[in-house]
LUMFI-871581 format. One record per residue: residue number from 1; x, y, z of N, C-alpha, C in turn. Coordinates in Angstrom, 2 decimals, m for minus. Example, Ala and Ser with C-alpha at 12.3 -4.5 7.8 and 13.67 -1.06 7.14 Angstrom:
<pts>
PT   k  n_east n_north    n_up ca_east ca_north   ca_up  c_east c_north    c_up
PT   1   13.19   m5.69    7.80   12.30    m4.50    7.80   13.20   m3.30    7.80
PT   2   12.85   m2.25    7.08   13.67    m1.06    7.14   12.90    0.03    7.87
</pts>
This chain:
<pts>
PT   k  n_east n_north    n_up ca_east ca_north   ca_up  c_east c_north    c_up
PT   1   m1.81   m8.90  175.87   m1.84    m7.85  174.87   m0.44   m7.36  174.50
PT   2    0.41   m7.14  175.49    1.72    m6.55  175.21    2.75   m7.20  176.11
PT   3    3.94   m7.49  175.63    4.45    m7.27  174.27    3.83   m8.24  173.25
PT   4    4.08   m8.02  171.94    3.46    m8.85  170.89    4.12  m10.22  170.78
PT   5    3.71  m11.12  171.65    4.30   m12.46  171.71    3.33  m13.38  172.42
PT   6    3.58  m14.67  172.32    2.82   m15.63  173.12    3.81  m16.50  173.89
PT   7    3.43  m16.85  175.11    4.27   m17.63  176.01    3.55  m18.94  176.32
PT   8    4.27  m20.05  176.22    3.74   m21.37  176.53    4.29  m21.83  177.88
PT   9    3.39  m22.29  178.74    3.76   m22.76  180.07    3.47  m24.24  180.22
PT  10    4.20  m24.89  181.11    3.85   m26.23  181.54    2.54  m26.15  182.32
PT  11    1.56  m26.96  181.95    0.24   m26.85  182.56    0.22  m27.25  184.03
PT  12    1.17  m28.07  184.46    1.18   m28.52  185.85    2.05  m27.65  186.75
PT  13    3.19  m27.22  186.24    4.13   m26.46  187.07    4.11  m24.97  186.79
PT  14    3.51  m24.56  185.67    3.51   m23.17  185.19    4.92  m22.67  184.86
PT  15    5.82  m23.60  184.63    7.16   m23.22  184.18    7.09  m22.74  182.73
PT  16    7.66  m21.57  182.41    7.68   m21.12  181.01    8.50  m22.06  180.15
PT  17    7.92  m22.45  179.01    8.58   m23.38  178.09    9.05  m22.69  176.81
PT  18    8.36  m21.64  176.38    8.74   m20.95  175.14    8.12  m19.57  175.13
PT  19    8.83  m18.64  174.50    8.30   m17.29  174.27    8.55  m16.96  172.81
PT  20    7.47  m16.78  172.07    7.57   m16.57  170.63    6.97  m15.23  170.22
PT  21    7.70  m14.48  169.41    7.19   m13.23  168.88    6.16  m13.50  167.79
PT  22    5.22  m12.58  167.62    4.20   m12.73  166.59    4.57  m11.86  165.39
PT  23    4.11  m12.22  164.20    4.41   m11.41  163.00    3.79  m10.02  163.13
PT  24    4.48   m9.03  162.60    4.05    m7.64  162.73    3.44   m7.09  161.44
PT  25    3.21   m7.95  160.45    2.61    m7.50  159.20    1.09   m7.70  159.25
PT  26    0.36   m6.76  158.61   m1.09    m6.86  158.55   m1.52   m7.65  157.32
PT  27   m2.82   m7.90  157.23   m3.36    m8.63  156.08   m3.22   m7.82  154.79
PT  28   m2.97   m6.51  154.91   m2.78    m5.67  153.73   m1.30   m5.45  153.41
PT  29   m0.42   m6.06  154.22    1.01    m6.03  153.91    1.82   m4.98  154.62
PT  30    1.18   m4.10  155.38    1.94    m3.06  156.07    2.56   m3.60  157.35
PT  31    3.69   m3.02  157.75    4.33    m3.38  159.02    3.74   m2.50  160.12
PT  32    3.28   m3.14  161.17    2.56    m2.45  162.23    3.44   m2.24  163.45
PT  33    3.21   m1.17  164.22    3.96    m0.96  165.45    3.48   m1.84  166.60
PT  34    2.29   m2.40  166.46    1.69    m3.16  167.55    0.78   m4.24  166.97
PT  35    0.96   m5.47  167.43    0.05    m6.58  167.11   m0.19   m7.34  168.40
PT  36   m1.36   m7.15  168.97   m1.69    m7.78  170.24   m2.37   m9.14  170.02
PT  37   m2.12  m10.07  170.93   m2.82   m11.36  170.93   m4.09  m11.16  171.76
PT  38   m5.23  m11.13  171.07   m6.48   m10.78  171.73   m7.24  m11.99  172.27
PT  39   m7.00  m13.17  171.69   m7.70   m14.38  172.14   m6.88  m15.60  171.78
PT  40   m6.98  m16.64  172.61   m6.35   m17.93  172.35   m7.40  m19.00  172.64
PT  41   m7.59  m19.91  171.70   m8.56   m20.99  171.87   m7.96  m22.29  171.38
PT  42   m8.17  m23.36  172.13   m7.63   m24.67  171.77   m8.60  m25.42  170.88
PT  43   m8.10  m25.96  169.76   m8.93   m26.75  168.86   m9.49  m27.97  169.57
PT  44  m10.72  m28.33  169.21  m11.36   m29.52  169.77  m10.88  m30.80  169.08
PT  45  m10.25  m30.67  167.92   m9.97   m31.85  167.10   m8.49  m32.06  166.78
PT  46   m7.70  m31.02  166.82   m6.29   m31.12  166.44   m5.43  m30.45  167.50
PT  47   m4.13  m30.81  167.56   m3.24   m30.20  168.55   m2.82  m28.79  168.15
PT  48   m3.81  m27.91  168.09   m3.58   m26.54  167.63   m4.22  m25.54  168.58
PT  49   m3.52  m24.43  168.75   m4.13   m23.26  169.36   m4.42  m22.25  168.26
PT  50   m5.61  m21.64  168.30   m5.94   m20.54  167.40   m5.72  m19.23  168.15
PT  51   m4.91  m18.34  167.58   m4.59   m17.05  168.18   m5.15  m15.93  167.32
PT  52   m5.90  m15.02  167.92   m6.43   m13.88  167.20   m5.45  m12.72  167.34
PT  53   m4.83  m12.34  166.25   m3.89   m11.21  166.23   m4.67   m9.95  165.90
PT  54   m4.84   m9.11  166.91   m5.82    m8.03  166.86   m5.60   m7.07  165.69
PT  55   m4.49   m6.33  165.71   m4.30    m5.27  164.73   m4.04   m5.79  163.32
PT  56   m3.43   m6.95  163.20   m3.02    m7.43  161.88   m4.15   m8.09  161.10
PT  57   m5.11   m8.70  161.80   m6.20    m9.37  161.12   m5.94  m10.82  160.78
PT  58   m4.85  m11.37  161.27   m4.57   m12.79  161.05   m5.05  m13.62  162.23
PT  59   m5.50  m14.84  161.93   m5.66   m15.88  162.94   m4.48  m16.82  162.79
PT  60   m3.64  m16.90  163.81   m2.47   m17.75  163.78   m2.75  m19.11  164.38
PT  61   m2.14  m20.14  163.81   m2.26   m21.49  164.33   m0.92  m21.95  164.90
PT  62   m0.93  m22.38  166.14    0.27   m22.88  166.83    0.12  m24.38  167.03
PT  63    1.09  m25.14  166.56    1.09   m26.60  166.74    1.86  m26.92  168.02
PT  64    1.15  m27.36  169.05    1.82   m27.57  170.33    2.43  m28.96  170.46
PT  65    2.46  m29.74  169.37    3.22   m31.00  169.39    4.65  m30.80  168.92
PT  66    4.96  m29.65  168.33    6.27   m29.41  167.74    7.19  m28.71  168.74
PT  67    8.48  m28.98  168.69    9.42   m28.32  169.59    9.37  m26.81  169.41
PT  68    9.31  m26.11  170.52    9.28   m24.66  170.49    7.92  m24.06  170.27
PT  69    6.90  m24.91  170.04    5.52   m24.44  169.89    5.40  m23.34  168.82
PT  70    5.77  m23.67  167.58    5.85   m22.63  166.55    4.49  m22.24  165.97
PT  71    4.45  m21.04  165.44    3.33   m20.61  164.62    3.47  m21.27  163.26
PT  72    2.52  m22.13  162.88    2.66   m22.92  161.66    1.81  m22.37  160.51
PT  73    0.86  m21.49  160.82    0.06   m20.92  159.75   m0.55  m19.61  160.20
PT  74   m0.65  m18.65  159.26   m1.36   m17.39  159.46   m2.50  m17.34  158.47
PT  75   m3.72  m17.20  158.96   m4.91   m17.16  158.11   m5.41  m15.73  158.05
PT  76   m5.42  m15.13  156.88   m5.89   m13.76  156.73   m7.41  m13.70  156.90
PT  77   m7.87  m12.79  157.77   m9.32   m12.65  158.00   m9.70  m11.17  157.89
PT  78  m10.03  m10.54  159.01  m10.38    m9.12  159.06   m9.57   m8.47  160.17
PT  79   m9.31   m7.18  160.04   m8.50    m6.50  161.03   m9.29   m6.22  162.31
PT  80   m8.52   m6.06  163.37   m9.01    m5.70  164.71   m9.81   m6.84  165.33
PT  81   m9.18   m8.02  165.33   m9.78    m9.20  165.94   m9.80   m9.04  167.46
PT  82  m10.76   m9.71  168.08  m10.89    m9.60  169.55  m11.27  m10.96  170.12
PT  83  m12.41  m11.04  170.82  m12.81   m12.29  171.48  m13.30  m13.31  170.47
PT  84  m13.18  m14.59  170.86  m13.69   m15.64  170.00  m13.91  m16.95  170.73
PT  85  m14.69  m17.83  170.09  m14.97   m19.16  170.64  m15.32  m20.10  169.49
PT  86  m16.06  m21.17  169.81  m16.29   m22.25  168.84  m17.76  m22.39  168.51
PT  87  m18.02  m22.91  167.30  m19.38   m23.32  166.95  m19.71  m24.61  167.68
PT  88  m20.92  m25.13  167.49  m21.36   m26.28  168.28  m20.60  m27.54  167.94
PT  89  m19.94  m27.60  166.77  m19.17   m28.79  166.40  m17.71  m28.68  166.80
PT  90  m17.25  m27.49  167.09  m15.84   m27.26  167.36  m14.98  m27.13  166.12
PT  91  m15.60  m27.14  164.95  m14.82   m27.03  163.71  m14.47  m25.57  163.39
PT  92  m15.38  m24.66  163.72  m15.22   m23.27  163.30  m14.87  m22.37  164.49
PT  93  m13.80  m21.61  164.32  m13.41   m20.59  165.30  m14.14  m19.31  164.91
PT  94  m15.00  m18.81  165.80  m15.84   m17.66  165.54  m15.31  m16.49  166.36
PT  95  m14.83  m15.46  165.69  m14.11   m14.39  166.37  m14.60  m13.04  165.86
PT  96  m14.72  m12.09  166.77  m15.15   m10.75  166.41  m13.97   m9.95  165.86
PT  97  m14.22   m9.26  164.76  m13.33    m8.20  164.28  m14.03   m6.90  164.67
PT  98  m13.91   m6.53  165.94  m14.90    m5.60  166.49  m14.81   m4.19  165.93
PT  99  m13.61   m3.67  165.68  m13.53    m2.34  165.09  m13.91   m2.33  163.62
PT 100  m14.05   m3.52  163.02  m14.55    m3.64  161.65  m16.04   m3.96  161.62
PT 101  m16.65   m4.10  162.80  m18.09    m4.38  162.93  m18.49   m5.71  162.31
PT 102  m17.58   m6.70  162.37  m17.83    m7.98  161.72  m17.54   m9.15  162.66
PT 103  m18.14  m10.29  162.31  m17.74   m11.57  162.85  m17.04  m12.34  161.75
PT 104  m16.09  m13.19  162.15  m15.31   m13.99  161.22  m15.46  m15.46  161.63
PT 105  m15.62  m16.32  160.64  m15.64   m17.77  160.86  m14.43  m18.38  160.18
PT 106  m13.57  m19.02  160.98  m12.38   m19.70  160.46  m12.61  m21.20  160.52
PT 107  m12.48  m21.86  159.38  m12.62   m23.31  159.30  m11.30  m23.94  159.73
PT 108  m11.29  m24.58  160.89  m10.05   m25.16  161.41   m9.68  m26.45  160.68
PT 109  m10.63  m27.04  159.97  m10.32   m28.25  159.21   m9.57  m27.92  157.93
PT 110  m10.05  m26.93  157.19   m9.37   m26.52  155.96   m8.33  m25.44  156.20
PT 111   m8.36  m24.87  157.41   m7.44   m23.79  157.80   m7.55  m22.60  156.85
PT 112   m8.82  m22.20  156.63   m9.12   m21.05  155.79  m10.23  m20.24  156.45
PT 113  m10.39  m18.99  156.01  m11.53   m18.21  156.45  m12.76  m18.66  155.69
PT 114  m13.77  m19.11  156.43  m15.01   m19.56  155.80  m15.93  m18.40  155.45
PT 115  m15.92  m17.36  156.29  m16.82   m16.24  156.05  m16.44  m15.08  156.94
PT 116  m16.82  m13.88  156.51  m16.87   m12.71  157.37  m18.15  m11.97  157.04
PT 117  m18.80  m11.42  158.06  m20.11   m10.80  157.83  m20.33   m9.72  158.89
PT 118  m21.04   m8.68  158.49  m21.31    m7.54  159.36  m22.44   m7.87  160.32
PT 119  m22.26   m7.51  161.60  m23.29    m7.76  162.60  m23.81   m6.48  163.25
PT 120  m22.97   m5.45  163.36  m23.38    m4.22  164.03  m22.19   m3.51  164.64
PT 121  m22.47   m2.50  165.43  m21.42    m1.64  165.96  m20.63   m2.27  167.08
PT 122  m19.40   m2.64  166.78  m18.44    m3.19  167.74  m18.97   m4.45  168.42
PT 123  m19.04   m5.56  167.69  m19.47    m6.81  168.30  m18.50   m7.27  169.39
PT 124  m19.05   m7.82  170.45  m18.23    m8.30  171.57  m18.88   m9.56  172.14
PT 125  m18.57  m10.74  171.55  m19.27   m11.96  171.95  m18.68  m12.69  173.14
PT 126  m17.49  m12.27  173.64  m16.81   m13.15  174.58  m16.51  m14.46  173.88
PT 127  m16.84  m15.58  174.51  m16.66   m16.87  173.87  m17.83  m17.26  172.97
PT 128  m18.86  m16.40  172.93  m20.04   m16.71  172.13  m20.95  m17.70  172.83
PT 129  m22.01  m18.11  172.14  m22.97   m19.07  172.69  m23.64  m19.80  171.55
PT 130  m23.80  m21.11  171.69  m24.46   m21.94  170.68  m25.78  m22.47  171.23
PT 131  m26.82  m22.43  170.39  m28.08   m23.08  170.74  m28.84  m23.40  169.47
PT 132  m29.90  m24.19  169.62  m30.69   m24.63  168.47  m31.93  m23.76  168.37
PT 133  m31.99  m22.98  167.30  m33.12   m22.08  167.06  m34.28  m22.86  166.46
PT 134  m35.54  m22.56  166.84  m36.67   m23.34  166.34  m36.90  m23.20  164.84
PT 135  m36.36  m22.16  164.22  m36.53   m21.96  162.78  m35.24  m22.20  162.02
PT 136  m34.12  m21.71  162.55  m32.87   m21.65  161.79  m31.84  m22.70  162.19
PT 137  m32.19  m23.60  163.09  m31.25   m24.63  163.50  m30.15  m24.06  164.39
PT 138  m28.95  m24.63  164.28  m27.86   m24.20  165.15  m27.44  m22.77  164.81
PT 139  m27.38  m21.96  165.87  m27.00   m20.56  165.73  m25.94  m20.21  166.76
PT 140  m25.30  m19.08  166.53  m24.43   m18.44  167.50  m24.85  m16.97  167.51
PT 141  m24.23  m16.16  168.35  m24.70   m14.78  168.45  m23.61  m13.89  169.04
PT 142  m23.80  m12.59  168.84  m22.94   m11.61  169.48  m23.77  m10.40  169.89
PT 143  m23.58   m9.90  171.12  m24.07    m8.57  171.45  m23.04   m7.54  170.97
PT 144  m23.30   m6.27  171.27  m22.46    m5.20  170.75  m22.19   m4.14  171.81
PT 145  m21.00   m3.59  171.73  m20.67    m2.45  172.58  m21.33   m1.18  172.05
PT 146  m21.39   m1.04  170.73  m21.80     0.21  170.11  m23.26    0.31  169.73
PT 147  m24.03   m0.79  169.84  m25.44    m0.78  169.49  m26.23   m1.60  170.51
PT 148  m27.47   m1.19  170.82  m28.28    m1.96  171.78  m28.98   m3.13  171.11
PT 149  m28.19   m4.09  170.64  m28.81    m5.24  169.99  m27.90   m6.45  170.07
PT 150  m28.54   m7.61  169.89  m27.84    m8.89  169.74  m28.12   m9.39  168.33
PT 151  m27.08   m9.76  167.62  m27.22   m10.34  166.29  m27.04  m11.85  166.39
PT 152  m28.08  m12.58  166.01  m28.06   m14.05  166.00  m27.85  m14.50  164.57
PT 153  m26.89  m15.40  164.37  m26.56   m15.80  163.01  m26.51  m17.32  162.88
PT 154  m26.85  m17.79  161.68  m26.78   m19.21  161.40  m25.35  m19.72  161.49
PT 155  m25.18  m20.90  162.12  m23.83   m21.44  162.35  m23.78  m22.93  162.09
PT 156  m24.49  m23.36  161.06  m24.49   m24.78  160.69  m24.40  m24.90  159.17
PT 157  m23.19  m24.73  158.61  m23.06   m24.78  157.15  m23.35  m26.15  156.55
PT 158  m23.35  m27.20  157.36  m23.69   m28.53  156.85  m25.20  m28.76  156.85
PT 159  m25.84  m28.50  157.99  m27.27   m28.75  158.10  m28.14  m27.65  157.53
PT 160  m27.69  m26.39  157.65  m28.47   m25.25  157.15  m27.58  m24.30  156.37
PT 161  m27.07  m24.74  155.23  m26.20   m23.87  154.45  m26.88  m22.60  153.95
PT 162  m28.23  m22.61  153.89  m28.96   m21.45  153.38  m28.85  m20.24  154.31
PT 163  m28.58  m20.47  155.61  m28.49   m19.34  156.55  m27.14  m19.29  157.26
PT 164  m26.20  m20.14  156.83  m24.90   m20.17  157.49  m24.19  m18.83  157.34
PT 165  m23.65  m18.36  158.46  m22.88   m17.11  158.53  m23.69  m15.92  158.01
PT 166  m25.00  m15.95  158.33  m25.92   m14.88  157.98  m26.72  m14.49  159.22
PT 167  m26.86  m13.20  159.48  m27.67   m12.75  160.61  m29.13  m13.08  160.31
PT 168  m29.75  m13.87  161.21  m31.13   m14.31  161.00  m32.11  m13.65  161.97
PT 169  m31.61  m13.16  163.08  m32.46   m12.45  164.04  m31.65  m11.32  164.67
PT 170  m32.35  m10.23  164.99  m31.76    m9.16  165.77  m32.66   m8.89  166.96
PT 171  m32.06   m8.90  168.14  m32.79    m8.71  169.39  m32.43   m7.35  169.96
PT 172  m33.41   m6.50  170.16  m33.16    m5.17  170.71  m33.05   m5.23  172.22
PT 173  m32.00   m4.63  172.75  m31.77    m4.55  174.19  m32.08   m3.14  174.69
PT 174  m32.25   m2.96  175.99  m32.53    m1.62  176.51  m31.38   m0.63  176.31
PT 175  m30.15   m1.13  176.15  m29.00    m0.23  176.02  m27.88   m0.95  175.31
PT 176  m26.95   m0.16  174.79  m25.71    m0.71  174.23  m24.74   m1.00  175.37
PT 177  m23.52   m1.40  175.01  m22.50    m1.63  176.02  m22.39   m3.05  176.51
PT 178  m22.88   m4.01  175.72  m22.80    m5.41  176.13  m21.40   m5.96  175.93
PT 179  m20.99   m6.83  176.84  m19.68    m7.49  176.75  m19.78   m9.00  176.62
PT 180  m20.82   m9.61  177.20  m20.86   m11.08  177.24  m22.27  m11.60  177.06
PT 181  m22.34  m12.82  176.55  m23.58   m13.60  176.54  m23.22  m15.03  176.94
PT 182  m24.24  m15.78  177.38  m23.97   m17.14  177.82  m25.25  m17.95  177.80
PT 183  m25.13  m19.25  177.51  m26.24   m20.18  177.65  m25.69  m21.53  178.09
PT 184  m26.60  m22.48  178.29  m26.25   m23.84  178.67  m27.32  m24.75  178.09
PT 185  m26.96  m25.96  177.64  m27.97   m26.85  177.05  m29.16  m27.13  177.95
PT 186  m28.96  m27.09  179.27  m30.03   m27.41  180.20  m30.78  m26.18  180.70
PT 187  m30.44  m25.02  180.19  m31.14   m23.80  180.58  m31.95  m23.28  179.40
PT 188  m33.15  m22.75  179.65  m33.96   m22.21  178.55  m33.50  m20.84  178.07
PT 189  m32.46  m20.28  178.70  m32.13   m18.88  178.48  m30.79  m18.69  177.78
PT 190  m30.71  m17.58  177.02  m29.44   m16.97  176.66  m29.42  m15.63  177.40
PT 191  m28.35  m15.38  178.12  m28.26   m14.19  178.96  m27.30  m13.18  178.36
PT 192  m27.65  m11.89  178.47  m26.82   m10.80  177.96  m26.62   m9.78  179.07
PT 193  m25.41   m9.21  179.14  m25.19    m8.07  180.03  m25.18   m6.78  179.22
PT 194  m25.09   m5.65  179.92  m24.98    m4.32  179.31  m24.00   m3.50  180.14
PT 195  m22.84   m4.09  180.37  m21.89    m3.62  181.37  m21.42   m2.19  181.15
PT 196  m21.24   m1.79  179.91  m20.70    m0.47  179.62  m21.79    0.59  179.45
PT 197  m23.02    0.23  179.63  m24.11     1.21  179.57  m24.01    2.17  180.76
PT 198  m24.43    3.40  180.52  m24.45     4.38  181.62  m25.76    4.34  182.39
PT 199  m26.75    3.60  181.89  m28.07     3.59  182.55  m28.54    2.19  182.94
PT 200  m28.13    1.16  182.18  m28.66    m0.19  182.40  m27.57   m1.17  182.81
PT 201  m26.48   m0.66  183.39  m25.32    m1.52  183.64  m25.52   m2.53  184.76
PT 202  m26.55   m2.36  185.59  m26.85    m3.34  186.64  m27.79   m4.44  186.14
PT 203  m28.29   m4.29  184.92  m29.31    m5.19  184.39  m28.68   m6.32  183.58
PT 204  m29.40   m7.43  183.53  m29.12    m8.48  182.55  m30.44   m8.81  181.86
PT 205  m30.34   m9.33  180.65  m31.52    m9.68  179.86  m31.51  m11.16  179.54
PT 206  m32.70  m11.74  179.51  m32.86   m13.18  179.27  m33.67  m13.40  178.00
PT 207  m33.08  m14.13  177.07  m33.70   m14.48  175.78  m34.17  m15.92  175.85
PT 208  m35.42  m16.15  175.48  m36.00   m17.49  175.53  m35.64  m18.24  174.25
PT 209  m34.90  m19.33  174.37  m34.46   m20.08  173.19  m35.62  m20.75  172.47
PT 210  m36.64  m21.18  173.20  m37.75   m21.91  172.59  m38.66  m20.98  171.79
PT 211  m38.96  m19.80  172.35  m39.87   m18.88  171.67  m39.13  m17.87  170.80
PT 212  m37.80  m17.82  170.91  m36.98   m16.88  170.13  m37.41  m15.44  170.38
PT 213  m37.64  m15.12  171.66  m38.03   m13.76  172.04  m37.26  m13.34  173.29
PT 214  m37.10  m12.02  173.45  m36.52   m11.49  174.68  m37.59  m11.55  175.76
PT 215  m37.33  m12.33  176.79  m38.35   m12.59  177.81  m38.40  m11.50  178.86
PT 216  m37.23  m11.09  179.36  m37.22   m10.10  180.44  m35.82   m9.54  180.62
PT 217  m35.76   m8.35  181.23  m34.52    m7.77  181.72  m34.73   m7.43  183.19
PT 218  m33.72   m7.65  184.00  m33.90    m7.46  185.44  m32.57   m7.07  186.07
PT 219  m32.65   m6.47  187.26  m31.45    m6.04  187.96  m30.80   m7.24  188.64
PT 220  m29.51   m7.43  188.31  m28.74    m8.51  188.95  m27.69   m7.96  189.90
PT 221  m27.09   m6.82  189.55  m26.05    m6.22  190.37  m26.67   m5.21  191.34
PT 222  m26.01   m5.06  192.48  m26.47    m4.11  193.49  m25.52   m2.94  193.63
PT 223  m24.23   m3.24  193.79  m23.25    m2.19  194.07  m22.50   m1.69  192.84
PT 224  m22.45   m2.50  191.81  m21.65    m2.13  190.65  m22.32   m2.53  189.35
PT 225  m21.51   m3.02  188.41  m21.99    m3.38  187.08  m22.17   m4.89  186.98
PT 226  m23.25   m5.31  186.37  m23.45    m6.73  186.10  m22.63   m7.12  184.87
PT 227  m21.82   m8.16  185.03  m20.99    m8.58  183.89  m20.63  m10.05  184.00
PT 228  m20.48  m10.68  182.87  m19.94   m12.03  182.69  m20.79  m13.09  183.40
PT 229  m21.11  m14.12  182.64  m21.93   m15.23  183.14  m21.13  m16.53  183.06
PT 230  m21.37  m17.41  184.01  m20.84   m18.77  183.92  m21.82  m19.71  184.60
PT 231  m22.25  m20.74  183.85  m23.11   m21.78  184.41  m22.26  m22.81  185.13
PT 232  m22.86  m23.49  186.10  m22.21   m24.68  186.64  m22.34  m25.80  185.63
PT 233  m21.70  m26.94  185.90  m21.65   m28.02  184.91  m23.04  m28.53  184.56
PT 234  m23.93  m28.57  185.52  m25.27   m29.12  185.28  m26.22  m28.12  184.65
PT 235  m25.84  m26.85  184.64  m26.73   m25.82  184.12  m27.82  m25.39  185.08
PT 236  m27.72  m25.83  186.34  m28.75   m25.48  187.33  m28.50  m24.13  187.99
PT 237  m27.29  m23.61  187.87  m26.95   m22.29  188.41  m26.20  m21.49  187.36
PT 238  m26.37  m20.17  187.40  m25.54   m19.28  186.59  m25.03  m18.18  187.51
PT 239  m23.74  m17.92  187.42  m23.07   m16.94  188.27  m22.86  m15.65  187.47
PT 240  m23.20  m14.53  188.09  m23.06   m13.20  187.48  m22.21  m12.34  188.40
PT 241  m21.28  m11.59  187.83  m20.44   m10.71  188.63  m21.15   m9.38  188.89
PT 242  m21.11   m8.94  190.14  m21.48    m7.58  190.53  m20.16   m6.83  190.68
PT 243  m19.75   m6.15  189.60  m18.40    m5.62  189.48  m18.31   m4.28  190.20
PT 244  m17.66   m4.30  191.38  m17.48    m3.09  192.19  m16.38   m3.38  193.19
PT 245  m15.86   m2.32  193.79  m14.85    m2.51  194.85  m15.42   m3.30  196.02
PT 246  m16.72   m3.12  196.28  m17.41    m3.95  197.27  m18.35   m4.89  196.52
PT 247  m17.77   m5.69  195.65  m18.53    m6.49  194.72  m18.97   m7.84  195.26
PT 248  m19.56   m8.62  194.36  m20.10    m9.92  194.75  m20.26  m10.80  193.50
PT 249  m20.43  m12.09  193.74  m20.89   m13.02  192.72  m22.34  m13.35  193.05
PT 250  m23.22  m13.07  192.11  m24.65   m13.33  192.29  m24.97  m14.67  191.64
PT 251  m25.52  m15.59  192.40  m25.84   m16.93  191.91  m27.34  m17.00  191.63
PT 252  m27.68  m17.26  190.36  m29.07   m17.34  189.95  m29.44  m18.78  189.63
PT 253  m30.69  m19.13  189.87  m31.20   m20.43  189.43  m31.18  m20.47  187.90
PT 254  m30.66  m21.55  187.31  m30.49   m21.62  185.86  m31.78  m21.67  185.09
PT 255  m32.91  m21.98  185.76  m34.21   m22.05  185.08  m35.10  m20.87  185.46
PT 256  m35.26  m20.60  186.75  m36.16   m19.52  187.18  m35.50  m18.15  187.13
PT 257  m34.17  m18.12  187.17  m33.36   m16.89  187.25  m33.56  m16.14  188.56
PT 258  m34.14  m16.80  189.55  m34.21   m16.21  190.88  m32.85  m16.27  191.56
PT 259  m32.53  m15.27  192.36  m31.27   m15.29  193.11  m31.36  m16.34  194.21
PT 260  m30.33  m17.22  194.25  m30.34   m18.27  195.27  m29.14  m18.16  196.21
PT 261  m28.17  m17.33  195.85  m27.02   m17.15  196.74  m26.28  m15.90  196.29
PT 262  m25.43  m15.40  197.19  m24.61   m14.24  196.86  m23.30  m14.36  197.64
PT 263  m22.18  m14.33  196.91  m20.86   m14.41  197.52  m20.33  m12.98  197.60
PT 264  m20.19  m12.46  198.81  m19.89   m11.04  199.00  m18.43  m10.81  199.37
PT 265  m18.09   m9.53  199.59  m16.76    m9.10  200.02  m15.70   m9.43  198.98
PT 266  m16.03   m9.24  197.71  m15.10    m9.45  196.62  m14.78   m8.12  195.96
PT 267  m13.52   m7.96  195.57  m13.09    m6.71  194.93  m13.11   m6.90  193.42
PT 268  m13.96   m6.18  192.75  m14.13    m6.20  191.29  m14.07   m7.60  190.69
PT 269  m14.94   m8.51  191.12  m14.96    m9.84  190.51  m15.39   m9.73  189.04
PT 270  m14.74  m10.49  188.19  m15.04   m10.39  186.75  m15.30  m11.78  186.20
PT 271  m14.32  m12.38  185.49  m14.52   m13.67  184.86  m14.62  m14.80  185.87
PT 272  m15.47  m15.77  185.53  m15.63   m16.99  186.33  m15.68  m18.13  185.33
PT 273  m14.96  m19.22  185.61  m14.85   m20.27  184.60  m15.00  m21.64  185.24
PT 274  m15.85  m22.45  184.63  m16.17   m23.78  185.15  m15.35  m24.81  184.37
</pts>
């Protein structure tokens, strides 16, 4: 987040290779006192990193084949960018402009903004999640910090242009305050947390991809807040953080969602990455 720059490291030695400042102008032309790098994602098809510049509203592209790892393009989108990930093809960078209550789709092939659309109060998708909806085809989704709902939107402009970048379903959750969602091709579920809720923060909710309905919500955390999901490679397990000073990683069966293990004696465990 701070200072407003990005640093490139050698992936094997972690030796710093370059430190580059980010532009301080917004999409409306004003000079800002702060522009934080809120997300970095590597393109699936080209030697590019996509950087979400939070306050300015630009998505920057860094070409990591060039000396010094320069910023080669700034794509104007929406202000207050935050978390982001990829659609199922890897062509589109899908990023929340959370203080603008929007999601943004950036076409990495044309290097332009494909769409921006309103989803609800302060969307927070993390890396997002892709699955095949029985009616609308390939979709992605975001839960929200400010509203107790998940907005599911069409994410296949080639196969389903009629619903691309349009909210097609809204799923009501017991509480607002969601930070993450996750799925896996081999699991029937999309999982949502409600980490910032004052009443349901130990709960997670499971959405059935086949029936397109919210199946159940259940307590996953014991000592703290349930947050962040990560499946193993096979999709047979999903790990959930019990975020507390005496925290744990709760391991659930990827199909039944029954607890099968618990890794204890962890201090505020958060992200887990496979």
